[in-house]
C-alpha positions as CSV (number, residue, x, y, z in Angstrom):
1,M,37.3,-50.9,-77.6
2,I,40.7,-49.5,-76.2
3,I,39.0,-45.8,-76.3
4,F,35.8,-47.0,-74.8
5,R,37.5,-48.5,-71.7
6,R,39.4,-45.0,-71.3
7,I,36.2,-43.0,-71.5
8,L,34.5,-45.3,-68.9
9,R,37.8,-45.3,-66.5
10,V,37.8,-41.4,-66.8
11,N,34.0,-41.5,-66.0
12,L,34.3,-44.0,-63.1
13,I,37.1,-41.8,-61.7
14,K,35.1,-38.8,-61.9
15,Y,32.2,-40.6,-60.3
16,K,34.2,-42.0,-57.6
17,K,35.6,-38.1,-57.0
18,K,32.0,-36.8,-57.0
19,W,30.9,-39.8,-54.3
20,I,34.1,-38.8,-52.5
21,I,33.1,-35.0,-52.6
22,S,29.4,-36.0,-51.7
23,V,30.4,-38.1,-48.7
24,C,32.7,-35.3,-47.4
25,L,30.1,-32.8,-48.0
26,G,27.5,-35.0,-45.7
27,L,30.0,-35.7,-43.3
28,V,30.6,-32.0,-42.8
29,A,26.9,-31.3,-42.7
30,L,26.7,-33.8,-40.2
31,I,29.4,-32.6,-37.8
32,F,28.1,-28.8,-38.2
33,L,24.5,-30.0,-37.4
34,A,26.1,-32.0,-34.5
35,A,28.0,-29.0,-33.5
36,C,24.5,-26.3,-34.0
37,Q,22.8,-28.8,-31.8
38,N,25.2,-29.2,-29.0
39,T,25.3,-25.5,-29.3
40,N,21.9,-25.0,-29.2
41,S,21.9,-27.4,-26.2
42,K,24.2,-25.4,-24.4
43,E,22.6,-22.3,-24.9
44,N,19.3,-23.8,-24.0
45,E,21.1,-24.7,-20.7
46,K,22.3,-21.4,-20.3
47,N,18.9,-20.0,-20.8
48,A,17.4,-22.3,-18.5
49,S,19.8,-21.3,-15.8
50,S,19.8,-17.8,-16.5
51,K,16.1,-17.6,-15.4
52,L,15.6,-15.4,-12.5
53,S,15.5,-16.9,-8.9
54,V,12.8,-14.6,-7.4
55,V,11.8,-15.4,-3.4
56,T,8.5,-13.8,-2.4
57,T,7.1,-13.6,1.2
58,F,3.4,-14.6,1.6
59,Y,0.9,-16.2,-0.6
60,P,-1.0,-13.1,-2.3
61,V,2.6,-11.5,-3.2
62,Y,3.8,-14.8,-4.4
63,E,0.8,-14.9,-6.7
64,F,0.9,-11.6,-7.8
65,T,4.8,-11.7,-8.7
66,K,4.3,-15.4,-10.1
67,N,1.8,-13.8,-12.8
68,V,3.9,-11.1,-13.9
69,V,7.1,-12.9,-14.0
70,G,5.6,-15.8,-15.7
71,E,8.5,-17.7,-17.7
72,A,11.4,-15.3,-16.9
73,G,11.6,-16.7,-13.5
74,E,11.4,-19.7,-11.0
75,V,9.2,-17.7,-8.1
76,S,9.1,-19.2,-4.7
77,L,7.2,-19.0,-1.6
78,L,8.9,-18.2,1.6
79,V,6.3,-18.3,4.2
80,P,5.0,-21.9,4.2
81,A,1.5,-22.8,3.3
82,G,-1.0,-22.6,6.1
83,T,1.3,-20.3,8.3
84,E,0.4,-17.2,9.8
85,P,2.4,-14.5,8.0
86,H,2.1,-12.0,11.4
87,D,3.7,-14.5,13.3
88,Y,6.5,-15.7,10.8
89,E,10.4,-14.9,11.4
90,P,12.6,-16.0,8.7
91,S,15.1,-18.6,9.9
92,A,18.9,-18.9,9.0
93,K,17.9,-21.1,5.9
94,D,15.2,-18.7,5.0
95,M,18.0,-15.9,5.2
96,L,20.3,-17.7,3.2
97,K,17.7,-18.6,0.5
98,I,16.8,-14.9,0.1
99,N,20.5,-14.0,-0.1
100,Q,21.2,-16.5,-2.8
101,S,18.3,-15.5,-4.7
102,D,18.3,-12.9,-7.6
103,L,15.2,-11.0,-6.7
104,F,13.4,-10.8,-3.1
105,V,9.5,-9.2,-3.4
106,Y,7.7,-8.3,-0.6
107,H,4.6,-6.5,0.6
108,N,5.7,-3.8,2.8
109,D,7.5,-3.0,5.8
110,N,4.1,-2.8,8.0
111,M,3.5,-6.5,7.2
112,E,6.7,-8.2,7.2
113,T,8.1,-6.1,10.0
114,W,11.6,-8.2,9.8
115,V,12.7,-7.1,6.5
116,G,14.2,-4.0,7.9
117,K,16.3,-5.9,9.7
118,L,16.8,-8.1,6.7
119,K,18.1,-5.3,4.5
120,N,21.0,-4.6,7.1
121,T,22.1,-8.0,7.1
122,L,22.4,-8.9,3.3
123,G,25.9,-8.9,1.6
124,E,27.6,-7.1,-1.2
125,K,25.9,-9.6,-4.0
126,S,22.6,-9.5,-2.2
127,P,19.2,-9.7,-4.3
128,K,17.4,-6.9,-5.9
129,I,14.4,-5.8,-3.6
130,I,10.8,-4.9,-4.9
131,E,8.3,-3.8,-2.6
132,G,4.9,-4.7,-3.5
133,T,3.0,-1.5,-2.0
134,R,5.7,1.1,-2.9
135,E,4.2,4.5,-3.7
136,I,0.7,3.3,-2.8
137,V,-0.7,5.3,0.1
138,L,-2.0,3.2,2.9
139,L,-4.7,3.6,5.5
140,P,-3.9,4.0,9.5
141,G,-3.6,1.0,11.2
142,S,-6.2,0.2,13.8
143,D,-5.7,-1.5,17.3
144,D,-8.5,-4.1,16.5
145,E,-7.0,-5.6,13.2
146,H,-6.3,-8.8,15.2
147,E,-7.4,-10.1,18.4
148,H,-4.9,-11.6,20.6
149,S,-4.7,-13.7,24.0
150,E,-2.5,-12.3,26.6
151,N,0.4,-14.3,25.9
152,E,0.4,-13.3,22.0
153,S,2.7,-10.7,20.5
154,D,1.1,-7.1,19.7
155,H,0.6,-7.0,15.8
156,H,-0.9,-3.6,15.7
157,H,0.2,-2.0,12.4
158,E,1.2,1.6,12.1
159,Y,-0.7,1.6,8.4
160,D,-3.0,-1.1,7.6
161,P,-1.1,-3.6,5.2
162,H,-4.3,-5.4,4.1
163,T,-4.6,-4.0,0.5
164,W,-4.9,-7.5,-1.3
165,L,-8.1,-8.2,0.2
166,S,-9.6,-5.4,-2.5
167,P,-9.6,-6.5,-5.8
168,K,-8.9,-2.9,-7.0
169,M,-5.9,-2.5,-4.7
170,A,-4.7,-5.7,-5.9
171,I,-4.7,-4.7,-9.4
172,K,-2.4,-1.6,-8.2
173,E,0.1,-4.0,-6.5
174,V,0.7,-6.0,-9.6
175,K,1.3,-2.8,-11.6
176,T,3.7,-1.4,-9.0
177,I,5.6,-4.9,-9.1
178,E,5.6,-4.9,-12.9
179,A,7.0,-1.5,-13.0
180,Q,9.4,-2.3,-10.8
181,L,10.5,-5.4,-12.5
182,K,11.0,-3.6,-15.8
183,K,13.0,-1.0,-14.2
184,L,15.4,-3.5,-13.0
185,Y,15.1,-6.0,-15.8
186,P,14.4,-3.9,-19.0
187,K,15.4,-6.6,-21.5
188,Q,12.2,-8.4,-20.4
189,A,10.1,-5.3,-20.1
190,N,7.9,-6.6,-23.0
191,L,7.5,-10.2,-21.5
192,F,6.5,-8.5,-18.0
193,S,4.0,-6.3,-19.8
194,E,2.1,-8.7,-21.7
195,N,2.0,-11.1,-18.7
196,A,0.7,-8.3,-16.4
197,E,-1.8,-7.3,-18.8
198,K,-3.0,-11.0,-19.0
199,Y,-3.2,-11.0,-15.5
200,I,-5.0,-7.4,-14.9
201,K,-7.6,-8.4,-17.3
202,K,-8.5,-11.4,-14.9
203,L,-8.4,-9.1,-11.7
204,S,-10.7,-6.3,-13.7
205,K,-13.3,-9.0,-14.2
206,L,-13.1,-10.1,-10.3
207,D,-13.4,-6.1,-9.9
208,Q,-16.4,-5.7,-12.0
209,K,-18.0,-8.5,-10.2
210,Y,-17.5,-7.3,-6.9
211,S,-18.9,-3.6,-8.1
212,E,-21.9,-5.0,-9.9
213,E,-22.8,-7.6,-7.2
214,L,-22.3,-4.9,-4.1
215,K,-23.5,-1.7,-5.3
216,D,-27.2,-2.1,-4.6
217,A,-26.3,-3.7,-1.2
218,K,-29.4,-3.9,0.8
219,Q,-27.4,-4.2,4.1
220,K,-23.9,-2.3,3.7
221,N,-22.2,-3.1,7.2
222,F,-20.8,-6.6,7.6
223,V,-19.5,-7.6,11.2
224,T,-15.9,-9.3,11.1
225,Q,-13.8,-10.9,13.8
226,H,-10.3,-9.8,11.9
227,A,-10.6,-6.5,11.1
228,A,-8.6,-6.8,7.5
229,F,-11.4,-5.9,5.0
230,R,-11.3,-2.0,5.4
231,Y,-10.1,-1.5,1.7
232,L,-12.4,-4.1,0.2
233,A,-15.2,-2.0,2.3
234,L,-14.0,1.4,1.2
235,D,-13.4,0.1,-2.5
236,Y,-17.0,-1.1,-2.9
237,G,-19.3,1.1,-0.4
238,L,-19.4,-0.9,2.3
239,N,-18.6,-0.8,5.9
240,Q,-16.7,-3.0,8.2
241,V,-17.6,-3.0,11.6
242,S,-15.1,-5.2,13.9
243,I,-15.9,-6.6,17.1
244,A,-13.5,-6.6,19.9
245,G,-12.3,-9.4,22.2
246,L,-13.0,-12.2,19.8
247,N,-10.0,-14.8,19.8
248,P,-11.0,-17.7,17.2
249,D,-8.6,-19.7,19.3
250,K,-9.9,-19.7,22.8
251,E,-13.9,-19.9,23.7
252,P,-15.5,-16.6,25.3
253,S,-16.6,-16.1,28.8
254,A,-19.9,-16.4,29.6
255,K,-19.9,-12.6,30.5
256,R,-18.6,-12.2,26.7
257,L,-21.1,-14.5,25.2
258,G,-23.9,-12.3,27.0
259,E,-22.7,-9.2,25.8
260,L,-22.1,-10.5,22.2
261,K,-26.2,-11.8,22.6
262,K,-27.3,-8.5,23.3
263,Y,-25.2,-6.7,20.6
264,V,-26.6,-9.2,18.1
265,E,-30.1,-8.7,19.0
266,A,-29.8,-4.7,19.1
267,N,-28.7,-4.8,15.7
268,S,-30.3,-7.8,14.1
269,I,-27.2,-9.1,13.1
270,Q,-27.5,-12.2,10.8
271,Y,-23.8,-13.2,10.1
272,I,-20.4,-13.0,11.9
273,Y,-17.5,-13.3,9.8
274,F,-14.2,-15.1,10.9
275,E,-10.7,-16.4,9.6
276,K,-10.7,-19.5,7.5
277,N,-9.2,-21.2,10.2
278,A,-11.4,-20.1,13.0
279,N,-11.8,-22.6,16.0
280,D,-14.8,-24.5,15.0
281,K,-16.0,-24.9,18.5
282,F,-15.7,-21.3,19.6
283,A,-17.9,-20.9,16.1
284,K,-20.6,-23.3,17.1
285,T,-20.7,-21.8,21.0
286,L,-21.0,-18.6,19.5
287,A,-23.8,-19.3,17.1
288,K,-25.6,-21.3,19.4
289,E,-25.4,-18.8,22.1
290,A,-25.9,-15.6,20.3
291,K,-28.3,-16.9,17.7
292,V,-26.4,-15.7,14.8
293,N,-24.6,-17.3,11.6
294,V,-20.9,-17.9,11.5
295,E,-19.4,-17.6,7.8
296,V,-16.1,-17.5,6.7
297,L,-14.0,-14.4,5.2
298,N,-10.7,-15.4,4.0
299,P,-8.1,-13.0,4.6
300,L,-5.9,-15.1,2.1
301,E,-2.6,-14.4,4.1
302,S,-2.0,-18.0,2.9
303,L,-3.2,-20.9,1.6
304,T,-2.9,-24.4,2.9
305,K,-1.2,-27.4,0.6
306,K,-4.6,-29.0,0.1
307,E,-6.0,-25.8,-1.2
308,L,-3.0,-25.0,-3.3
309,S,-3.0,-28.6,-4.5
310,E,-6.5,-28.1,-5.8
311,G,-5.8,-25.4,-7.9
312,G,-6.9,-22.6,-5.4
313,N,-5.5,-19.0,-5.9
314,Y,-6.5,-15.6,-5.4
315,I,-9.2,-15.2,-7.7
316,K,-11.1,-18.2,-6.6
317,V,-10.9,-17.6,-3.0
318,M,-12.0,-13.9,-3.6
319,E,-15.0,-14.8,-5.5
320,Q,-15.6,-17.3,-2.4
321,N,-15.3,-14.3,0.0
322,L,-17.9,-12.6,-2.3
323,I,-20.5,-15.0,-2.0
324,A,-20.1,-14.9,1.6
325,L,-20.2,-11.3,2.0
326,K,-23.8,-11.3,-0.1
327,K,-25.5,-13.4,2.9
328,T,-25.4,-9.9,4.6
329,T,-25.5,-7.3,1.7
330,E,-28.4,-9.2,0.2
331,T,-30.5,-9.2,3.6
332,E,-32.1,-6.2,4.4
333,G,-31.8,-4.4,8.1
334,K,-30.9,-1.5,10.0
335,D,-27.7,-0.1,9.9
336,I,-25.2,-2.4,12.2
337,Q,-23.3,0.2,14.6
338,A,-20.3,-0.8,16.1
339,E,-20.5,-2.3,19.8
340,E,-19.4,0.9,21.4
341,K,-20.1,3.5,18.8
342,S,-17.1,5.7,18.5
343,K,-17.0,9.2,19.2
344,E,-14.8,12.0,18.2
345,V,-11.6,12.0,20.5
346,K,-11.2,15.3,21.7
347,T,-7.7,16.2,21.8
348,V,-5.3,19.2,21.2
349,A,-4.8,18.2,17.6
350,N,-8.4,18.1,17.0
351,G,-8.9,21.6,18.7
352,Y,-10.3,20.8,22.1
353,F,-8.4,22.7,24.6
354,S,-8.7,25.3,27.4
355,D,-7.3,28.8,27.5
356,A,-4.7,27.9,30.1
357,D,-3.4,24.8,28.1
358,V,-1.9,27.5,25.6
359,K,1.6,28.6,25.8
360,N,3.8,31.0,24.3
361,R,6.2,29.5,21.5
362,S,9.4,30.9,19.5
363,L,10.2,30.8,16.2
364,S,12.5,28.0,16.6
365,D,9.7,25.6,16.8
366,Y,9.3,26.3,13.0
367,S,13.0,26.0,12.2
368,G,14.1,24.1,9.2
369,N,13.8,24.1,5.1
370,W,9.9,23.4,4.2
371,Q,8.4,23.0,0.9
372,S,4.9,23.9,-0.1
373,V,2.8,21.2,-1.0
374,Y,1.3,23.2,-3.6
375,P,3.5,22.3,-6.3
376,L,2.8,18.4,-5.2
377,L,-0.8,18.6,-5.7
378,E,-0.5,20.4,-9.1
379,K,1.6,17.2,-10.1
380,G,-1.1,15.0,-8.7
381,A,1.2,13.6,-5.9
382,L,-1.6,13.9,-3.5
383,D,-4.7,12.6,-5.6
384,Q,-4.2,9.4,-3.3
385,V,-5.2,11.4,-0.5
386,F,-8.2,12.7,-1.9
387,E,-9.3,9.4,-3.2
388,L,-9.2,7.9,0.1
389,K,-10.7,10.8,2.0
390,S,-13.7,10.4,-0.4
391,K,-14.2,6.9,0.6
392,I,-13.7,7.1,4.1
393,N,-16.0,10.4,4.7
394,K,-18.4,10.1,1.9
395,E,-18.9,13.9,1.9
396,M,-17.2,14.8,-1.1
397,S,-16.3,13.3,-4.2
398,A,-12.0,13.6,-4.8
399,A,-12.5,15.8,-7.4
400,D,-14.1,17.9,-5.0
401,Y,-11.8,17.3,-2.3
402,K,-9.0,18.6,-4.7
403,D,-10.8,21.4,-5.6
404,Y,-11.2,22.4,-1.7
405,Y,-7.6,21.5,-1.3
406,T,-6.5,23.7,-4.1
407,K,-7.9,26.8,-2.8
408,G,-6.6,26.2,0.6
409,Y,-3.0,25.2,-0.4
410,K,-2.4,27.6,-3.1
411,T,0.5,29.8,-2.7
412,D,3.4,31.2,-4.9
413,V,6.0,30.7,-2.2
414,D,7.4,27.5,-2.7
415,Q,10.3,27.1,-0.2
416,I,10.5,28.8,3.2
417,L,13.9,28.4,5.4
418,I,13.6,29.3,9.1
419,D,15.8,29.9,12.0
420,D,15.5,31.3,15.5
421,K,15.2,34.7,14.1
422,T,14.6,34.9,10.3
423,M,12.4,33.7,7.9
424,S,13.8,33.5,4.1
425,F,10.9,33.1,1.5
426,I,11.7,31.8,-1.8
427,K,8.9,33.0,-4.6
428,N,9.5,32.7,-8.3
429,G,13.1,31.6,-7.7
430,V,13.7,35.2,-5.8
431,K,14.6,34.7,-2.2
432,E,13.4,37.4,0.5
433,S,14.6,37.3,4.1
434,Y,13.6,39.2,7.0
435,T,14.0,39.1,11.0
436,Y,11.2,38.4,13.2
437,Q,10.0,39.2,16.5
438,Y,7.3,37.3,18.6
439,K,4.2,38.9,18.9
440,G,2.0,36.2,21.2
441,F,-1.0,34.2,20.0
442,K,-4.5,34.2,19.3
443,I,-7.4,31.9,20.0
444,L,-9.8,31.2,17.3
445,N,-13.4,29.6,17.7
446,Y,-14.8,27.7,14.9
447,S,-18.4,27.1,14.0
448,K,-18.2,23.1,14.8
449,G,-17.1,23.7,18.4
450,N,-13.4,23.1,18.1
451,R,-10.7,25.9,18.4
452,G,-7.3,26.9,16.7
453,V,-4.3,28.9,17.7
454,R,-2.3,31.5,15.7
455,Y,1.2,32.3,16.6
456,L,2.0,35.8,15.6
457,F,5.3,37.0,14.5
458,E,6.3,40.5,12.9
459,S,9.3,42.2,10.9
460,S,10.1,45.8,11.3
461,D,12.4,46.0,8.3
462,P,10.3,48.4,5.7
463,K,11.0,46.1,2.8
464,A,9.3,43.3,4.2
465,G,6.0,44.0,2.4
466,E,3.6,41.2,2.1
467,F,5.7,39.3,4.5
468,K,5.5,41.9,7.2
469,Y,2.8,40.1,9.5
470,V,3.5,35.9,9.8
471,Q,1.2,33.4,11.6
472,F,1.2,30.0,11.8
473,S,-1.0,27.0,13.0
474,D,0.2,23.7,13.3
475,H,-2.6,22.1,15.7
476,N,0.2,22.8,18.8
477,I,-0.4,24.7,21.4
478,S,2.7,25.0,23.3
479,P,6.5,24.6,22.7
480,V,7.5,21.9,20.4
481,K,9.2,21.5,17.2
482,T,6.6,21.4,14.6
483,S,6.3,18.8,11.5
484,H,4.4,20.8,9.3
485,F,2.4,23.8,9.6
486,H,0.0,26.3,7.7
487,I,1.2,29.7,7.1
488,F,-0.8,33.3,6.9
489,H,0.9,36.1,5.9
490,G,0.1,40.1,4.8
491,G,1.2,43.6,4.4
492,E,-1.7,45.4,6.5
493,S,-2.2,44.2,9.9
494,Q,-2.2,41.1,12.2
495,E,-6.0,41.4,12.2
496,K,-6.3,41.4,8.4
497,V,-4.2,38.1,8.4
498,L,-6.5,36.6,11.2
499,A,-9.4,36.9,9.0
500,E,-7.9,34.8,6.1
501,L,-9.7,31.4,6.7
502,E,-10.3,30.1,2.8
503,N,-6.2,30.2,2.1
504,W,-3.7,28.1,4.5
505,P,-0.6,27.4,2.4
506,T,0.9,24.4,4.2
507,Y,4.2,23.4,4.2
508,Y,6.3,20.3,5.0
509,P,10.1,19.5,5.3
510,K,11.8,19.8,2.3
511,K,13.7,16.2,2.6
512,L,10.5,14.5,2.3
513,T,9.0,13.1,-1.0
514,G,5.5,13.7,-2.3
515,F,4.5,10.1,-1.5
516,E,5.9,10.5,2.3
517,I,3.9,13.6,2.4
518,A,0.9,12.4,1.1
519,Q,1.2,9.3,3.5
520,E,1.7,11.5,6.3
521,M,-1.4,13.5,5.5
522,I,-3.6,10.6,5.4
523,A,-2.3,9.1,8.8
524,H,-3.0,12.4,10.5
């Protein structure tokens, strides 16, 4: 019995120890779990607070950026809903908001003209900056992009900023934003790529819809008060015809209504497109007096609070624009002409001048460090130029234009350095320098009716070889510092060099990038 009690006591002691150990282990586990939860909570708070703070300017930039950034950041819109971004100037509060953000995304300097000043005022801990149309070649601006009253500010753009109104160009901008985000934040590159891919699929469907529904347009010309749809027109085979002097906030005079009535009748116009917020009274007056239908093409520069609250977005609005456009494109009719059919302006740059206007020039007009554009063409840096030319002129395809300019630009002289008397040619890494004398100019008459001038220079150095006779053509006919030039050279005679019309090696300042040269080419 005594032995049994001892055994029982020992077992109870062992059981008690095990129980105590179990309880202790349980408490440790609970403490560890609580600690883990606390750590996770702090980590979650840290992750939440580490989201990028992104400020965007106006609506399309906001939507494109938001769809690429996704969960990686909080994206906000700077220009208030329903506000005209052309009129917008950031307040001190807006400037502070930008300065306190991690990232600032804008469209381009032609749209947000105030961004240049902003960059100069940002502090040391300023946000990173993304330009939506970076490295995208833009069309030249036009004087009739916006019509204004006498008291309104001038919104003429050097380059047309309205790229977002073409789904094809929207895809390019999304890709551009994606590329810059990945470069700035490489750790989140995969997320940005996934987000961009999803959104681009949606934009591609929109692009396909535009292409399919507009490819067989019975009427390719549409008339608009807001000349913001040129990219859309070019990308889908249409032609934007803008009417001057239409201010949606002001009723037209009786004289202007009479002019519009004649224009509408002469061109059998059935629809004129206005902005989303066009003056209703104005539209009704125009519709009644000119007997024309008024429709809306939304320039998508901003959405109202109501539109945003109802789920409005870029794709939905662009689908509505397509429906509106089809009211014109699905109606047969003769080609609609501009109110005053534009004629080629006969300027010196276009080759129209008198003999008396041509003046002598010196080699100093061409002084500088110049690069050939031929290597840029070979690398594809000028492909956007050929693409736009094919859409604007419709005479040749982009590939045909590239072939044409390949023959024209071809040269093995990559670089030329020029001062008042000397030219140095760098060919295959070898530099040849010679002194030149001015030998006058020669006026050339072309089959199209325009003219050109070659300025002749000659070296007396017996070693000059193929660089003995040199001629410049730069669309100028009097002393002026040139911005670029075509050059011709040979070793036989000036007459032999003058006969060369198929190959015109072209040079731009060495300091310019390939993109900057491409933009200059399409603008001029």
